[in-house]
C-alpha positions, 0 to 999 in steps of 0.5 A: 789394104784392110778393105780389099781383104774384106771384099775378096776374102771367102766367107768361113763355113759355118761348121768351122765357126761352130767347131772353133766355138766348141774348142773354146768351150772345152778349153774353158773347162777346168780339169776337175770338170773334164775328169767328172765327165771323162774327157781327155784333152786329146779328145777335144778336136773330135768332140768339137767336130761332133758338137759342130755337126750336131749344132748343140750350141 
């Protein structure tokens, strides 16, 4: 079953992969780091989309 999933699955867009990496980076930061740079957890999705669009990592 696993081989059929790999054969017929659509590849994920690169932007989605970058966005998920951006979310991982933001979630890895502690609250002191986030407050130093002025980011709130509610802003994480927008910041991750911006990071993916700009290809910063």
